[in-house]
C-alpha positions as CSV (number, residue, x, y, z in Angstrom):
1,X,59.2,34.2,-24.1
2,X,59.4,36.1,-20.6
3,X,58.4,39.5,-20.2
4,X,62.3,40.5,-21.4
5,X,61.9,38.3,-24.3
6,X,64.5,36.3,-23.4
7,X,62.5,33.2,-24.0
8,X,63.8,31.6,-20.4
9,X,60.2,32.0,-18.6
10,X,57.4,29.9,-18.2
11,X,55.3,29.0,-21.6
12,X,52.6,27.2,-19.9
13,X,48.8,28.7,-20.3
14,X,47.9,30.2,-16.6
15,X,44.4,29.6,-17.0
16,X,42.5,26.6,-15.6
17,X,42.0,23.6,-18.1
18,X,38.4,23.5,-19.6
19,X,38.3,20.2,-19.3
20,X,38.5,20.0,-15.5
21,X,35.5,22.7,-15.3
22,X,33.4,20.7,-17.6
23,X,33.9,17.7,-15.8
24,X,33.0,19.2,-12.5
25,X,30.0,20.9,-13.9
26,X,28.8,17.3,-15.1
27,X,29.3,16.0,-11.7
28,X,26.9,18.4,-10.1
29,X,24.4,18.3,-12.8
30,X,24.6,14.4,-12.0
31,X,23.9,14.9,-8.4
32,X,21.1,17.5,-9.0
33,X,19.4,15.1,-11.4
34,X,19.5,12.1,-9.2
35,X,18.2,14.2,-6.1
36,X,15.4,15.6,-8.3
37,X,14.5,12.1,-9.4
38,X,14.5,10.5,-6.1
39,X,12.4,13.7,-4.9
40,X,10.0,13.4,-7.7
41,X,9.5,9.5,-6.9
42,X,9.2,10.1,-3.1
43,X,6.2,13.0,-4.3
44,X,4.7,10.7,-6.5
45,X,4.6,7.9,-4.0
46,X,3.2,10.0,-1.2
47,X,0.3,11.0,-3.3
48,X,-0.3,7.7,-4.9
49,X,-0.1,5.7,-1.9
50,X,-3.3,6.2,-0.1
51,X,-5.4,5.3,-3.3
52,X,-3.4,2.0,-3.2
53,X,-4.0,1.2,0.5
54,X,-7.4,0.3,0.1
55,X,-9.1,-2.3,-2.6
56,X,-12.5,-1.6,-3.5
57,X,-14.9,-4.0,-5.7
58,X,-18.5,-4.0,-6.7
59,X,-20.8,-6.6,-5.3
60,X,-22.3,-9.0,-7.6
61,X,-25.2,-8.9,-5.1
62,X,-28.1,-6.1,-4.7
63,X,-28.0,-5.6,-1.0
64,X,-25.4,-5.2,1.9
65,X,-27.0,-8.4,3.8
66,X,-26.6,-10.9,1.0
67,X,-23.2,-9.4,0.1
68,X,-22.3,-10.4,3.6
69,X,-24.0,-14.1,4.0
70,X,-22.2,-14.8,0.5
71,X,-18.9,-14.3,1.8
72,X,-18.9,-15.6,5.0
73,X,-18.5,-19.3,3.1
74,X,-16.5,-18.0,0.4
75,X,-13.8,-17.0,3.4
76,X,-14.2,-19.9,5.3
77,X,-13.4,-22.3,2.1
78,X,-10.1,-20.5,1.9
79,X,-9.5,-21.8,5.6
80,X,-10.1,-18.7,7.7
81,X,-12.7,-18.6,10.4
82,X,-15.4,-16.0,10.0
83,X,-15.6,-14.4,13.7
84,X,-18.9,-12.4,12.8
85,X,-20.4,-9.7,11.2
86,X,-20.6,-6.3,12.6
87,X,-23.4,-4.2,11.7
88,X,-21.9,-0.6,12.0
89,X,-25.2,1.2,11.8
90,X,-26.6,-0.9,14.9
91,X,-23.2,-0.1,17.0
92,X,-23.0,3.5,16.2
93,X,-26.9,3.9,16.8
94,X,-26.3,2.8,20.4
95,X,-24.5,6.0,20.7
96,X,-26.7,8.5,19.0
97,X,-25.0,8.2,15.8
98,X,-26.9,7.3,12.3
99,X,-25.6,6.6,9.2
100,X,-27.3,7.3,6.0
101,X,-26.0,4.0,4.1
102,X,-26.0,0.5,5.5
103,X,-22.4,-0.9,6.5
104,X,-21.1,-3.9,7.8
105,X,-17.9,-5.6,8.8
106,X,-17.3,-9.0,8.3
107,X,-14.3,-10.1,10.5
108,X,-12.4,-13.3,9.9
109,X,-8.8,-14.9,10.7
110,X,-6.8,-17.9,10.3
111,X,-5.1,-19.0,13.4
112,X,-1.8,-20.5,11.7
113,X,-1.4,-17.4,9.7
114,X,-1.9,-15.2,12.9
115,X,0.7,-17.5,15.1
116,X,3.2,-17.1,12.1
117,X,3.3,-13.4,12.1
118,X,2.9,-13.0,16.0
119,X,5.8,-15.0,16.7
120,X,7.8,-12.6,14.9
121,X,5.9,-9.3,15.0
122,X,3.4,-9.2,17.9
123,X,2.9,-5.8,16.9
124,X,1.3,-6.9,14.0
125,X,-1.9,-7.8,16.5
126,X,-2.9,-4.4,15.2
127,X,-3.8,-5.8,12.0
128,X,-6.2,-8.6,13.4
129,X,-8.6,-9.8,12.8
130,X,-9.2,-9.2,9.1
131,X,-11.8,-7.6,7.7
132,X,-14.0,-6.9,4.6
133,X,-16.1,-3.9,4.3
134,X,-19.4,-4.1,2.6
135,X,-21.4,-0.9,2.5
136,X,-24.0,1.0,0.0
137,X,-22.1,3.2,-2.4
138,X,-23.3,6.7,-3.4
139,X,-24.1,5.1,-6.4
140,X,-26.6,2.9,-4.6
141,X,-24.7,-0.2,-5.3
142,X,-22.9,-2.7,-2.7
143,X,-19.1,-2.8,-2.7
144,X,-16.7,-4.6,-1.0
145,X,-13.6,-3.1,0.6
146,X,-10.4,-4.3,2.4
147,X,-6.9,-3.3,3.1
148,X,-4.4,-4.3,0.2
149,X,-2.9,-6.8,2.1
150,X,-0.1,-7.6,-0.7
151,X,1.0,-4.0,-0.4
152,X,1.0,-3.8,3.3
153,X,2.8,-7.0,3.5
154,X,5.5,-5.8,1.2
155,X,5.9,-2.6,2.9
156,X,6.0,-4.1,6.5
157,X,8.8,-7.0,5.2
158,X,9.9,-10.1,6.9
159,X,7.1,-12.7,8.2
160,X,4.5,-10.3,7.5
161,X,5.3,-10.0,3.9
162,X,5.4,-13.6,3.4
163,X,2.3,-14.3,5.5
164,X,0.0,-11.5,4.8
165,X,1.3,-10.2,1.9
166,X,1.5,-13.4,-0.1
167,X,-0.8,-16.4,1.4
168,X,-3.1,-14.4,2.9
169,X,-3.5,-12.0,0.0
170,X,-3.8,-14.9,-2.6
171,X,-6.4,-16.7,-0.5
172,X,-8.5,-13.8,0.1
173,X,-8.6,-12.9,-3.7
174,X,-10.0,-16.5,-4.5
175,X,-12.6,-16.0,-1.7
176,X,-13.8,-12.8,-3.4
177,X,-13.6,-14.0,-6.9
178,X,-17.0,-15.2,-7.5
179,X,-18.6,-12.5,-5.6
180,X,-17.4,-9.3,-7.4
181,X,-17.9,-7.9,-10.7
């Protein structure tokens, strides 16, 4: 009925529909939830990633020199060429800097793998040659550290992922297997 009571006016309720308001609110909460989830995932990744970039294993051997000498033939057995063992203590001492622990880098590479990566990604030369750090830990034990090649390969993608992230990473796990605890 209209104000005059004649019954000819609009009978429709002039208030907004409740279902339309609830639908819009659901969309807002969905978008906010997705943004919060993406933000939380990014934050966790940001804080967890540094600890995942390097791998550290305890050596089966009692000293740094023995560990380096055992790694050399194991690396070569997997098709890599050991380029040398860099004594960081001596290298730094030449510049008046002294370490309180023994530290070496066992450097190695595989020409075929390097070629595959460098053909498509010459910037990957910054990742060469490969190396394992061998050092005395604060606990007095000898440790072997390395870049997590599988993770780095996946992050960089393409040829680097297939070569470094798969083939090289797998072969280096085999090389380390008998020399870590």
